[in-house]
Structures are given as structure tokens and as C-alpha cells.
VOPAGU-2260 file (C-alpha; in pm, 1 decimal, decimal comma):
REM VOPAGU-2260
SITE   aa  ch    i         X         Y         Z
SITE  MET   A    0      45,7    5521,3    -834,6
SITE  PRO   A    1    -239,6    5646,2   -1059,6
SITE  LYS   A    2    -567,8    5728,6    -893,2
SITE  LYS   A    3    -847,1    5474,5    -923,2
SITE  LYS   A    4   -1219,7    5513,5    -923,4
SITE  PRO   A    5   -1397,8    5434,7    -598,4
SITE  ILE   A    6   -1410,6    5058,9    -554,0
SITE  LYS   A    7   -1755,4    4912,6    -513,3
SITE  ARG   A    8   -1902,9    4587,9    -387,4
SITE  LYS   A    9   -1707,5    4549,2     -64,5
SITE  LEU   A   10   -1892,5    4314,7     166,9
SITE  TRP   A   11   -1864,1    4562,4     448,8
SITE  TYR   A   12   -1968,8    4883,2     268,0
SITE  LYS   A   13   -2263,1    5082,1     404,8
SITE  LYS   A   14   -2295,3    5346,4     134,5
SITE  LYS   A   15   -2318,8    5315,0    -241,6
SITE  ALA   A   16   -1946,0    5324,6    -296,4
SITE  VAL   A   17   -1626,1    5293,0     -99,8
SITE  SER   A   18   -1311,1    5488,0    -172,0
SITE  ILE   A   19    -988,1    5351,3     -28,2
SITE  ASP   A   20    -643,0    5488,4     -84,1
SITE  PRO   A   21    -492,1    5253,7    -348,5
SITE  LEU   A   22    -165,5    5209,0    -159,8
SITE  VAL   A   23    -351,7    5125,9     161,5
SITE  GLU   A   24    -564,8    4872,2     -23,9
SITE  GLU   A   25    -260,4    4711,9    -179,9
SITE  TYR   A   26     -88,5    4696,4     158,5
SITE  ASN   A   27    -398,0    4549,2     322,2
SITE  SER   A   28    -425,0    4272,9      64,4
SITE  GLY   A   29     -54,3    4200,8      39,2
SITE  ASP   A   30      -5,9    3865,0    -131,2
SITE  ASP   A   31    -325,2    3734,3      27,2
SITE  ILE   A   32    -521,3    3721,5    -297,6
SITE  LEU   A   33    -249,2    3503,4    -451,4
SITE  TYR   A   34    -300,1    3241,3    -182,2
SITE  ASP   A   35    -678,8    3287,8    -185,0
SITE  GLN   A   36    -680,0    3199,3    -553,9
SITE  GLU   A   37    -581,6    2847,2    -454,6
SITE  LEU   A   38    -841,1    2842,4    -176,2
SITE  ILE   A   39   -1142,3    2904,9    -402,5
SITE  PRO   A   40   -1248,0    2535,6    -436,4
SITE  TYR   A   41   -1244,8    2493,9     -58,5
SITE  ASP   A   42   -1443,7    2813,3      -3,4
SITE  VAL   A   43   -1697,8    2688,1    -257,3
SITE  GLN   A   44   -1719,7    2357,0     -68,5
SITE  GLY   A   45   -1771,6    2535,9     263,3
SITE  THR   A   46   -2026,0    2776,8     115,1
SITE  TYR   A   47   -2246,0    2499,3     -22,6
SITE  ALA   A   48   -2240,3    2308,9     307,9
SITE  TYR   A   49   -2333,1    2631,2     487,0
SITE  GLY   A   50   -2615,7    2687,1     236,5
SITE  LYS   A   51   -2752,7    2341,6     313,4
SITE  MET   A   52   -2758,3    2432,6     681,2
SITE  LEU   A   53   -2941,2    2758,8     608,3
SITE  HIS   A   54   -3189,3    2556,1     402,7
SITE  ARG   A   55   -3251,8    2316,7     692,1
SITE  HIS   A   56   -3329,8    2617,2     910,7
SITE  LYS   A   57   -3570,9    2768,0     654,5
SITE  ILE   A   58   -3347,8    3066,3     576,1
SITE  LEU   A   59   -3309,1    2939,4     218,8
SITE  ASN   A   60   -3595,1    2774,7      31,9
SITE  ASN   A   61   -3564,6    2487,0    -213,4
SITE  THR   A   62   -3531,8    2713,3    -515,9
SITE  GLU   A   63   -3262,6    2922,8    -352,3
SITE  LEU   A   64   -3059,7    2617,3    -256,7
SITE  LYS   A   65   -3072,9    2501,7    -619,5
SITE  LYS   A   66   -2963,3    2849,1    -733,6
SITE  LEU   A   67   -2677,6    2836,6    -487,8
SITE  LYS   A   68   -2561,7    2500,0    -622,2
SITE  LYS   A   69   -2589,5    2626,9    -979,9
SITE  GLY   A   70   -2392,6    2940,9    -902,0
SITE  LEU   A   71   -2117,3    2755,0    -718,8
SITE  ASP   A   72   -2091,9    2501,7   -1002,5
SITE  GLU   A   73   -2050,8    2792,1   -1243,4
SITE  ILE   A   74   -1772,3    2934,4   -1030,7
SITE  MET   A   75   -1587,5    2602,4   -1029,4
SITE  LYS   A   76   -1618,6    2565,7   -1407,2
SITE  LEU   A   77   -1476,0    2914,2   -1452,6
SITE  TYR   A   78   -1205,3    2841,1   -1195,4
SITE  LYS   A   79   -1090,1    2526,0   -1370,8
SITE  LYS   A   80   -1066,9    2719,7   -1696,9
SITE  GLY   A   81    -859,3    2988,4   -1527,2
SITE  LYS   A   82   -1135,5    3247,3   -1571,6
SITE  PHE   A   83   -1225,4    3309,5   -1208,8
SITE  GLN   A   84    -928,5    3521,2   -1110,0
SITE  LEU   A   85    -903,9    3735,6    -799,3
SITE  LYS   A   86    -817,0    4102,7    -836,8
SITE  LEU   A   87    -690,9    4345,6    -578,8
SITE  GLU   A   88   -1031,3    4506,4    -532,5
SITE  ASP   A   89   -1187,4    4165,7    -457,2
SITE  GLU   A   90   -1005,2    4160,1    -120,3
SITE  ASP   A   91   -1036,2    3783,8     -86,9
SITE  CYS   A   92   -1198,0    3473,0    -233,3
SITE  HIS   A   93   -1497,6    3508,1      -1,0
SITE  THR   A   94   -1590,7    3850,2    -138,5
SITE  LYS   A   95   -1548,9    3745,8    -500,7
SITE  ILE   A   96   -1767,0    3437,0    -457,7
SITE  GLU   A   97   -2043,3    3628,1    -279,3
SITE  ASN   A   98   -2034,7    3910,4    -533,9
SITE  TYR   A   99   -2061,1    3660,8    -820,4
SITE  LEU   A  100   -2360,8    3490,1    -660,7
SITE  THR   A  101   -2532,5    3825,0    -605,9
SITE  GLU   A  102   -2464,8    3954,0    -957,3
SITE  LYS   A  103   -2563,2    3631,4   -1135,0
SITE  HIS   A  104   -2831,3    3486,2    -906,0
SITE  GLY   A  105   -2975,6    3773,5    -706,5
SITE  ASP   A  106   -3082,4    3739,4    -344,7
SITE  ILE   A  107   -2912,7    3405,0    -288,9
SITE  GLY   A  108   -2582,4    3594,7    -282,6
SITE  LYS   A  109   -2721,1    3833,0     -22,2
SITE  LYS   A  110   -2853,5    3552,9     199,0
SITE  ILE   A  111   -2559,6    3311,8     198,5
SITE  HIS   A  112   -2365,8    3511,8     457,8
SITE  THR   A  113   -2646,2    3500,0     715,4
SITE  ALA   A  114   -2481,9    3455,0    1059,5
SITE  ARG   A  115   -2154,1    3371,7     888,4
SITE  SER   A  116   -1842,3    3584,5     921,6
SITE  ARG   A  117   -1538,1    3590,9     701,6
SITE  ASN   A  118   -1368,9    3495,2    1028,1
SITE  ASP   A  119   -1517,4    3146,9    1049,2
SITE  GLN   A  120   -1536,0    3127,3     669,4
SITE  ILE   A  121   -1158,6    3149,4     629,6
SITE  LEU   A  122   -1110,1    2909,4     919,2
SITE  VAL   A  123   -1307,8    2631,4     755,3
SITE  THR   A  124   -1165,2    2709,6     411,7
SITE  MET   A  125    -813,6    2668,0     548,1
SITE  ARG   A  126    -906,5    2348,0     732,0
SITE  LEU   A  127   -1047,4    2192,2     415,3
SITE  PHE   A  128    -736,9    2301,2     223,7
SITE  MET   A  129    -497,5    2162,8     485,9
SITE  LYS   A  130    -690,0    1836,9     516,3
SITE  GLU   A  131    -654,9    1767,3     144,8
SITE  LYS   A  132    -291,9    1880,5     133,5
SITE  LEU   A  133    -192,6    1660,0     426,1
SITE  ASN   A  134    -366,2    1359,0     274,3
SITE  HIS   A  135    -166,8    1417,8     -44,2
SITE  LEU   A  136     154,3    1474,1     152,7
SITE  LYS   A  137      97,1    1143,6     329,1
SITE  LYS   A  138      60,6     966,7      -4,7
SITE  VAL   A  139     386,1    1118,0    -131,9
SITE  GLY   A  140     560,6    1029,9     194,7
SITE  LYS   A  141     441,8     671,5     173,9
SITE  GLN   A  142     588,5     645,4    -176,3
SITE  LEU   A  143     933,0     752,7     -55,2
SITE  THR   A  144     904,1     506,7     235,4
SITE  GLU   A  145     819,2     230,7     -11,6
SITE  ASP   A  146    1122,3     322,9    -224,1
SITE  LEU   A  147    1347,9     308,3      81,0
SITE  LEU   A  148    1211,2     -30,7     188,2
SITE  THR   A  149    1257,1    -166,5    -164,2
SITE  ALA   A  150    1621,8     -58,2    -160,9
SITE  ALA   A  151    1664,5    -199,3     191,4
SITE  LYS   A  152    1546,4    -540,3      76,1
SITE  LYS   A  153    1760,8    -533,8    -237,9
SITE  TYR   A  154    2079,4    -447,6     -46,0
SITE  GLU   A  155    1987,2    -606,4     285,6
SITE  PHE   A  156    2324,1    -766,6     359,9
SITE  VAL   A  157    2561,3    -541,3     166,3
SITE  PRO   A  158    2819,4    -440,8     432,4
SITE  MET   A  159    2862,4     -75,7     524,9
SITE  PRO   A  160    3073,1      97,1     793,3
SITE  GLY   A  161    2875,6     247,5    1079,6
SITE  TYR   A  162    2995,1     574,0    1233,6
SITE  THR   A  163    2984,1     742,1    1573,9
SITE  HIS   A  164    3154,3    1076,3    1642,2
SITE  MET   A  165    3225,4    1086,3    1265,4
SITE  GLN   A  166    3463,8     791,8    1314,3
SITE  LYS   A  167    3425,9     431,6    1203,6
SITE  ALA   A  168    3258,3     240,2    1484,1
SITE  MET   A  169    3086,3     -88,4    1399,7
SITE  PRO   A  170    2974,4    -281,2    1092,8
SITE  THR   A  171    2627,8    -225,6     957,2
SITE  SER   A  172    2453,5    -281,4     625,8
SITE  LEU   A  173    2295,5     -86,4     345,9
SITE  GLY   A  174    1968,2    -253,5     435,4
SITE  THR   A  175    1989,9    -109,4     785,8
SITE  TRP   A  176    2079,4     236,6     651,3
SITE  TYR   A  177    1793,1     249,9     400,9
SITE  SER   A  178    1533,6     111,4     641,4
SITE  ALA   A  179    1640,5     356,0     915,2
SITE  PHE   A  180    1506,9     639,3     701,3
SITE  ALA   A  181    1197,4     439,5     608,9
SITE  GLU   A  182    1110,9     388,0     975,0
SITE  SER   A  183    1185,6     753,1    1055,2
SITE  LEU   A  184     951,8     867,5     778,7
SITE  MET   A  185     681,1     635,6     904,8
SITE  ASP   A  186     697,5     805,0    1243,5
SITE  ASP   A  187     677,4    1142,2    1068,4
SITE  LEU   A  188     370,8    1025,8     878,0
SITE  ARG   A  189     211,3     909,7    1202,7
SITE  ILE   A  190     259,6    1259,7    1343,4
SITE  LEU   A  191     111,6    1408,0    1026,6
SITE  THR   A  192    -184,1    1168,7    1037,3
SITE  CYS   A  193    -256,3    1245,1    1401,2
SITE  ILE   A  194    -245,8    1620,1    1342,0
SITE  ASN   A  195    -469,5    1586,1    1038,0
SITE  ASP   A  196    -723,4    1349,9    1191,3
SITE  VAL   A  197    -747,5    1507,0    1536,7
SITE  LEU   A  198    -676,4    1877,6    1488,5
SITE  VAL   A  199    -727,4    1975,5    1124,8
SITE  ASP   A  200   -1035,9    1764,7    1061,3
SITE  GLN   A  201   -1266,3    1963,4    1289,5
SITE  ASN   A  202   -1522,7    2218,5    1177,4
SITE  PRO   A  203   -1506,7    2581,3    1301,3
SITE  LEU   A  204   -1782,9    2703,6    1066,6
SITE  GLY   A  205   -2091,0    2833,7    1243,6
SITE  SER   A  206   -1889,5    3011,8    1510,5
SITE  GLY   A  207   -1940,4    3340,5    1328,3
SITE  ALA   A  208   -1704,9    3623,6    1413,9
SITE  GLY   A  209   -1598,8    3429,1    1721,1
SITE  TYR   A  210   -1902,7    3487,0    1937,7
SITE  GLY   A  211   -2173,4    3270,9    1781,4
SITE  SER   A  212   -2511,6    3392,5    1654,8
SITE  PRO   A  213   -2874,3    3395,9    1775,3
SITE  PHE   A  214   -2967,2    3092,6    1565,1
SITE  ASP   A  215   -3018,1    2735,7    1679,3
SITE  PHE   A  216   -2791,0    2594,0    1409,7
SITE  ASP   A  217   -2703,1    2224,4    1417,2
SITE  ARG   A  218   -2327,4    2259,8    1372,2
SITE  ASP   A  219   -2268,1    1885,0    1407,2
SITE  LYS   A  220   -2484,9    1824,6    1101,1
SITE  LEU   A  221   -2291,5    2100,7     923,3
SITE  SER   A  222   -1969,0    1916,8    1007,1
SITE  LYS   A  223   -2103,3    1602,2     842,0
SITE  ASP   A  224   -2199,4    1799,3     530,7
SITE  LEU   A  225   -1843,0    1932,4     517,9
SITE  GLY   A  226   -1703,4    1580,3     550,9
SITE  MET   A  227   -1529,0    1668,4     876,9
SITE  LYS   A  228   -1493,8    1429,8    1168,7
SITE  ARG   A  229   -1603,4    1657,8    1448,6
SITE  THR   A  230   -1716,1    2007,4    1541,5
SITE  GLN   A  231   -1480,0    2253,1    1704,3
SITE  SER   A  232   -1709,4    2371,0    1976,7
SITE  ASN   A  233   -1614,7    2685,4    2169,2
SITE  VAL   A  234   -1667,2    2986,0    1941,7
SITE  ILE   A  235   -1384,5    3194,5    2089,6
SITE  TYR   A  236   -1141,8    2903,3    2068,7
SITE  CYS   A  237   -1231,5    2860,8    1700,7
SITE  GLN   A  238   -1071,9    3200,4    1638,9
SITE  ASN   A  239    -790,2    3149,0    1887,7
SITE  SER   A  240    -692,2    2826,0    1712,1
SITE  ARG   A  241    -605,5    3014,3    1394,3
SITE  GLY   A  242    -231,2    2980,4    1355,6
SITE  LYS   A  243    -211,4    2719,1    1631,3
SITE  ILE   A  244    -340,4    2437,3    1411,8
SITE  GLU   A  245    -156,3    2567,2    1105,5
SITE  GLY   A  246     154,7    2569,5    1323,1
SITE  MET   A  247     101,9    2203,3    1406,9
SITE  VAL   A  248      71,3    2127,7    1034,9
SITE  LEU   A  249     407,5    2295,2     980,9
SITE  GLU   A  250     546,6    2099,5    1277,2
SITE  ALA   A  251     458,2    1780,6    1089,1
SITE  CYS   A  252     635,2    1925,2     784,1
SITE  CYS   A  253     939,3    2006,3     998,8
SITE  GLN   A  254     966,8    1647,4    1121,3
SITE  ILE   A  255     952,3    1515,8     764,2
SITE  MET   A  256    1212,5    1767,7     651,2
SITE  LEU   A  257    1442,9    1682,6     943,1
SITE  THR   A  258    1440,1    1318,7     830,0
SITE  LEU   A  259    1510,6    1425,3     472,1
SITE  ASN   A  260    1782,3    1659,1     596,7
SITE  LYS   A  261    1970,7    1372,1     758,9
SITE  LEU   A  262    1923,4    1158,1     448,0
SITE  ALA   A  263    2055,6    1442,8     233,3
SITE  ASN   A  264    2357,7    1491,9     459,9
SITE  ASP   A  265    2440,7    1122,1     449,0
SITE  LEU   A  266    2415,0    1121,1      70,8
SITE  LEU   A  267    2642,7    1422,7      38,8
SITE  PHE   A  268    2890,3    1261,5     278,7
SITE  TYR   A  269    2887,8     915,6     124,3
SITE  THR   A  270    2909,1    1035,3    -237,7
SITE  THR   A  271    3226,7    1236,9    -187,0
SITE  GLN   A  272    3532,3    1115,1    -373,2
SITE  GLU   A  273    3683,0    1018,0     -37,9
SITE  PHE   A  274    3400,2     767,6      18,8
SITE  ARG   A  275    3232,5     683,2    -312,4
SITE  PHE   A  276    2983,7     455,3    -138,8
SITE  PHE   A  277    2728,6     551,2    -403,6
SITE  THR   A  278    2737,2     665,1    -764,7
SITE  ILE   A  279    2536,4     976,0    -845,4
SITE  ALA   A  280    2310,1     919,3   -1144,7
SITE  ASP   A  281    2323,5    1171,9   -1427,4
SITE  GLU   A  282    1946,2    1221,3   -1399,4
SITE  VAL   A  283    1979,2    1377,0   -1053,1
SITE  SER   A  284    2317,6    1550,2   -1075,6
SITE  THR   A  285    2443,6    1885,3   -1194,4
SITE  GLY   A  286    2783,5    2007,7   -1314,4
SITE  SER   A  287    3015,7    2302,2   -1292,3
SITE  SER   A  288    3046,0    2595,1   -1530,8
SITE  ILE   A  289    3425,4    2586,3   -1501,5
SITE  MET   A  290    3533,0    2238,3   -1382,1
SITE  PRO   A  291    3455,4    1970,0   -1643,5
SITE  GLN   A  292    3491,5    1681,4   -1399,8
SITE  LYS   A  293    3235,3    1798,9   -1142,6
SITE  LYS   A  294    2923,5    1597,5   -1068,8
SITE  ASN   A  295    2720,3    1754,2    -790,8
SITE  LEU   A  296    2424,1    1631,4    -589,7
SITE  ASP   A  297    2265,0    1977,5    -572,1
SITE  VAL   A  298    1924,9    1830,5    -495,2
SITE  ALA   A  299    2053,0    1702,9    -158,5
SITE  GLU   A  300    2205,4    2041,2     -77,2
SITE  LEU   A  301    1872,7    2207,5    -155,4
SITE  ILE   A  302    1683,8    1962,3      65,6
SITE  ARG   A  303    1927,4    2057,1     339,2
SITE  GLY   A  304    1870,4    2429,6     281,8
SITE  ARG   A  305    1494,9    2404,7     244,5
SITE  THR   A  306    1472,5    2221,0     573,7
SITE  ALA   A  307    1588,3    2546,3     730,9
SITE  THR   A  308    1319,8    2731,0     533,1
SITE  VAL   A  309    1041,9    2501,2     654,9
SITE  VAL   A  310    1163,1    2534,3    1014,4
SITE  ALA   A  311    1162,6    2911,5     964,1
SITE  CYS   A  312     804,5    2890,1     832,1
SITE  ARG   A  313     701,2    2708,9    1149,5
SITE  ASN   A  314     876,5    2974,1    1359,1
SITE  GLU   A  315     712,5    3257,4    1163,5
SITE  MET   A  316     375,1    3098,6    1234,2
SITE  THR   A  317     453,3    3089,3    1605,4
SITE  MET   A  318     567,3    3451,4    1606,0
SITE  ASN   A  319     246,5    3558,5    1430,5
SITE  ILE   A  320      17,0    3425,4    1702,7
SITE  LEU   A  321     222,9    3554,8    1996,4
SITE  ASN   A  322      91,2    3837,3    2215,0
SITE  LYS   A  323    -262,5    3857,8    2075,4
SITE  VAL   A  324    -575,3    3891,2    2281,9
SITE  SER   A  325    -860,7    3649,5    2209,5
SITE  GLY   A  326   -1051,8    3693,5    1886,1
SITE  TYR   A  327    -989,9    3757,8    1518,5
SITE  HIS   A  328    -697,1    3971,3    1399,1
SITE  ARG   A  329    -636,9    4082,6    1041,5
SITE  ASP   A  330    -267,0    3999,9    1052,0
SITE  GLY   A  331    -374,1    3637,2    1077,2
SITE  GLN   A  332    -378,4    3647,0     697,8
SITE  GLU   A  333       3,4    3653,2     714,6
SITE  ILE   A  334       9,1    3288,1     821,6
SITE  LYS   A  335     -85,6    3180,9     469,7
SITE  ARG   A  336     257,3    3257,9     329,1
SITE  PRO   A  337     460,4    3031,8     561,5
SITE  LEU   A  338     191,8    2762,9     548,3
SITE  PHE   A  339     180,4    2747,1     169,4
SITE  LEU   A  340     559,0    2763,7     139,1
SITE  GLY   A  341     620,9    2500,5     405,8
SITE  LEU   A  342     373,5    2258,9     249,7
SITE  ARG   A  343     512,6    2317,0    -100,3
SITE  TYR   A  344     876,0    2265,3      -2,6
SITE  THR   A  345     792,8    1952,5     197,4
SITE  GLU   A  346     601,0    1795,4     -89,7
SITE  MET   A  347     869,9    1882,9    -344,7
SITE  SER   A  348    1144,9    1749,3    -118,7
SITE  LEU   A  349     968,1    1415,9     -68,9
SITE  LYS   A  350     918,2    1378,0    -442,9
SITE  VAL   A  351    1277,8    1451,0    -541,7
SITE  ALA   A  352    1409,2    1231,6    -259,0
SITE  SER   A  353    1212,5     940,9    -409,9
SITE  ILE   A  354    1377,5    1001,4    -745,5
SITE  VAL   A  355    1724,1    1014,7    -589,9
SITE  ILE   A  356    1671,6     692,1    -393,6
SITE  ARG   A  357    1545,1     508,5    -701,7
SITE  LYS   A  358    1844,1     629,3    -906,9
SITE  LEU   A  359    2107,3     575,3    -635,4
SITE  LYS   A  360    2357,3     299,8    -716,4
SITE  PRO   A  361    2565,4     157,6    -430,2
SITE  ASN   A  362    2930,3      81,3    -503,3
SITE  GLU   A  363    2946,6    -255,6    -327,9
SITE  LYS   A  364    3320,8    -302,8    -385,4
SITE  ASN   A  365    3404,3      33,1    -227,4
SITE  LEU   A  366    3178,7     -42,2      66,1
SITE  LEU   A  367    3340,6    -380,1     121,6
SITE  ASP   A  368    3692,6    -241,5      85,4
SITE  ASP   A  369    3614,2      15,2     354,8
SITE  MET   A  370    3524,7    -255,3     608,6
SITE  ASN   A  371    3856,2    -252,1     798,0
SITE  PRO   A  372    3909,1    -519,2    1069,2
SITE  GLU   A  373    3887,7    -276,1    1363,5
SITE  LEU   A  374    3517,8    -226,2    1285,4
SITE  PHE   A  375    3467,7    -577,5    1427,0
SITE  ALA   A  376    3644,1    -518,1    1759,0
SITE  ALA   A  377    3319,8    -510,7    1955,5
SITE  HIS   A  378    3200,6    -827,5    1779,7
SITE  LYS   A  379    3523,4   -1005,7    1876,8
SITE  ALA   A  380    3470,4    -901,6    2238,1
SITE  PHE   A  381    3114,5   -1033,7    2224,0
SITE  GLU   A  382    3243,3   -1366,4    2091,8
SITE  MET   A  383    3456,8   -1396,6    2405,8
SITE  VAL   A  384    3158,0   -1306,4    2623,9
SITE  LYS   A  385    2959,7   -1589,5    2466,4
SITE  LYS   A  386    3241,1   -1823,1    2572,4
SITE  GLY   A  387    3222,0   -1710,3    2936,2
SITE  LYS   A  388    3456,3   -1413,7    2963,1
SITE  SER   A  389    3335,2   -1092,2    3129,6
SITE  PHE   A  390    3271,6    -811,1    2884,5
SITE  ARG   A  391    3524,1    -570,5    3041,9
SITE  ASP   A  392    3801,9    -830,2    3033,3
SITE  ALA   A  393    3713,8    -912,3    2672,1
SITE  TYR   A  394    3708,8    -540,3    2590,5
SITE  ILE   A  395    4062,6    -496,4    2729,3
SITE  ASP   A  396    4189,4    -810,4    2559,6
SITE  VAL   A  397    4059,9    -713,1    2214,0
SITE  GLY   A  398    4165,4    -350,3    2255,6
SITE  ALA   A  399    4522,5    -460,3    2325,6
SITE  ASN   A  400    4532,1    -681,8    2016,5
SITE  LEU   A  401    4349,7    -484,7    1745,7
SITE  ASP   A  402    4619,1    -570,4    1490,7
SITE  LYS   A  403    4534,6    -939,4    1524,4
SITE  ILE   A  404    4170,4    -908,0    1411,9
SITE  LYS   A  405    4119,2   -1087,6    1080,7
SITE  ILE   A  406    3809,0   -1060,0     864,9
SITE  ASP   A  407    3689,1   -1152,9     514,5
SITE  LYS   A  408    3371,4   -1096,8     313,8
SITE  LYS   A  409    3216,6   -1429,4     410,0
SITE  ASN   A  410    3264,6   -1364,8     780,1
SITE  ILE   A  411    3143,6   -1006,0     748,0
SITE  VAL   A  412    2803,8   -1112,7     616,7
SITE  LYS   A  413    2791,1   -1392,7     872,9
SITE  MET   A  414    2849,6   -1144,6    1154,8
SITE  LEU   A  415    2585,6    -911,0    1017,3
SITE  LYS   A  416    2332,7   -1193,5    1021,2
SITE  GLU   A  417    2416,5   -1276,1    1383,7
SITE  SER   A  418    2239,1    -960,3    1502,6
SITE  ARG   A  419    1902,5   -1133,6    1502,3
SITE  HIS   A  420    1729,4    -914,8    1759,0
SITE  GLN   A  421    1445,4    -696,1    1634,7
SITE  GLY   A  422    1589,4    -421,1    1415,9
SITE  GLY   A  423    1937,6    -571,6    1404,6
SITE  THR   A  424    2122,8    -619,2    1076,3
SITE  GLY   A  425    2014,7    -982,5    1070,8
SITE  ASN   A  426    1650,2    -907,9    1147,6
SITE  LEU   A  427    1544,4    -575,0     994,8
SITE  GLN   A  428    1179,2    -685,2     996,5
SITE  LEU   A  429    1120,4    -530,4     657,0
SITE  GLY   A  430     798,7    -727,1     614,7
SITE  LYS   A  431     663,6    -585,2     940,0
SITE  LEU   A  432     754,5    -233,0     829,0
SITE  ARG   A  433     573,2    -285,0     500,1
SITE  ARG   A  434     263,1    -403,6     682,4
SITE  GLU   A  435     275,3    -100,3     910,1
SITE  LEU   A  436     315,5     124,3     607,5
SITE  THR   A  437       5,8     -28,3     450,7
SITE  LYS   A  438    -192,8      40,8     769,0
SITE  LEU   A  439     -89,6     405,9     755,9
């Protein structure tokens, strides 16, 4: 690697210039500046809120606060044009922003870090980033839930075999199958919402390096300026929560991906030539380079594989925070990679799942043809129970005469509608689910 000139303008330098071995600097930064590039808007947001607090405490005057706003607006304009790009020597987004303010607007850049550490600065930057990402993820998740409920209503009483132990068990319906995933996703979104509202949406800024500062700052007012619901109080816990809260965000992603994983597995199972319950649309399928007849649902296989990746991201996060004493640690920067990847794969998976569901075409004839009479054995036993026979005697009677069970399409739909309890095939409560989705 060619030698470089001494790198200047580090936030932590004490002399006029700092010389770091280039390979060490590259290793220290890793891919961190790539992730920090995306964090710039959130660091700008946190910096302005912090400046307002310094202004309230007379550390910045009116003119300086206006200069700060002007400088941060300039940074955002450059950022949106792709002209505010981090370089290796910048170390992170915090350094680049402060250096810009100092170079372009003088002392305001030197004052903005008063009693603030990059430790609490990155904490609040990440919280603001995660808060916005989770709100967006929730919106995307709600869209897939809506698509599933729409399909459930459209095919509410289309018969479908239900399986246990991978064997045909009892009759069900497409409406029940679709809405099962809708309800599962709604639970996942509740988990996500709780994590976002209770854990992510709390302000760690003002905790400094993890041990506070000798200023009587009103951190609750700072939280309001940041648009955050509450203040994370204990200054040591602010630092100790790094990785813990990000891990909970990835846990929410894991739950979403586990639901999508089961959906993907069902789709792969039910679209095989042995089943053909659904037709794969050309818009979501791929082919083979050698077999002309192949039509593959690769997107479902990738959802299945990327579920493992998101779970691995959550596990990597957990491993990162293990065995550390209280306080800030530089290797905390390594949590950005699994966080960004987990969020990206979860969002992409939700979006493509929506497309697949909208394009999925059930083969109603194949589904009906697959409804063999033995699927209704339990129903026949229940009919006897309703006439006064004990269930076990009815069970034995039907089991000994399975070949005598007769069924037709009209009776199939009639039997499906008989399950009128909440959540049964005859009472899916799709309207209630839609109302609950709206409240989310």
C-alpha cells in the first residue's frame, strides 16, 4: 500500500497533524464509513437538536445557532446531491460533519461537541435511523397483510386439504390459509411496534461518553427536540444498551422472516407438479438454462435462505455484546453490518412476498379434486356426536368404515361453513382482522 501524507483534522488529535499507519486506519474503519454514509441525515438531525440544547444553556448564542442551522442545511443539500461523501480519513460521519462546520462556519464547529461524545452521538444517530426504518418496515408489512386479507376474502370458501405430520388431515379453505399468514404478520408487526415505541424511541444523547457531564442539561427537553418519546436515563446503561436494542430490532425482523419462511415453504410445496394448488405467474418465476419446461419459484427459495441470514444477523449481534465490561467499546461499530443487512433483507422479502401473493393464482379444480373423502372422517364423527353418540364410539365407528364416507362439492362447502367458531373456516373474522390492521 503506498504511503500517505499525515492525515489531519481528527477530532481527537492533540498536535498539528496525526500520522496513522494506512493499513491500521483501514482496518479500524472497516466498512463503517459505508454504513455511516447512510446515517448522515440522522446525525444532522441529532446535531441540530443538540445545538438547540446548547443554545438554551447559553453555550451557543443566537447567531451561532443560526450558523449551525445554515451549515447543517448545506450538508443535507450536498448529501442529497451525492456530494457529501465519506472518505477513509474521515473516520465516521460525526467527524466529517464537525470538520465541515468548522471549515465553513468557524467556531460553531468547535463548540457543537461541548459535553457530547461520539459515544452518545452514535447512539442517538442509530436510534433515529432505526426508528424511521421500523416505521417504514411496518408500512411494508401492513401492505403484505392487506394483500393476504384481500386474497382470503376472494377465496374464502375454496376448499383446500389441511395437513398434519405432512399427511392429509382435515378440510380447510384457501381463505383460512391466506388469513393465517395475515394474522401471523400482524403479531409480528405488534412485536415490531412495541420494540420501536418502547425501546428504540428513547433518547441516549446527553449521556456523553457514558458518565455524564458537569452541565445541568435538560435532557427531557432535548428528547422532545429530537422527536423521541422519552429519555434513556442512566448514563452507563445508555452505553450498555448498544447492541441490546439493535438486537431487539433484529428479533422483530426474525419474527417477520419466520412467518415469510413458512409462507415460502408452503408455496414451494403447493406449487410442485405433484400438487399444483397454485399456478406460478411468469412475472415472479425463473427458468432453467438446460430444461426448457422448468418454471421455478426462486423468490420463495431466497426468502427461505435469507431467513437464515437474518437469524444469523441477530445471532452476530448477540455475540458482539457478550463478555464486555460496562462502557463504550470500539468493536460496537461491528453491529452496523448485521443490523443494516437484517433490515434490508426483511424489507425486500416483505415487498417481494406482496408481489407473489398478488400474482398467485389458485387452481380451484385441482384443490377440489384433492379433497378425498377421508379428509372428512372427523366431521362425520362430529355429526354422530351431535346426535348423542360419545366421541370415542363415533371415532371407532367412522374409522372402521372409512370407505363408506361420501362427499361432493356442495357438501364440502357446507361443512366448511359449519365451523362457525371464531377463526373457523366458517367464521374467519376477516373484517375484525382488517380493523385490527388499521389500528396498527
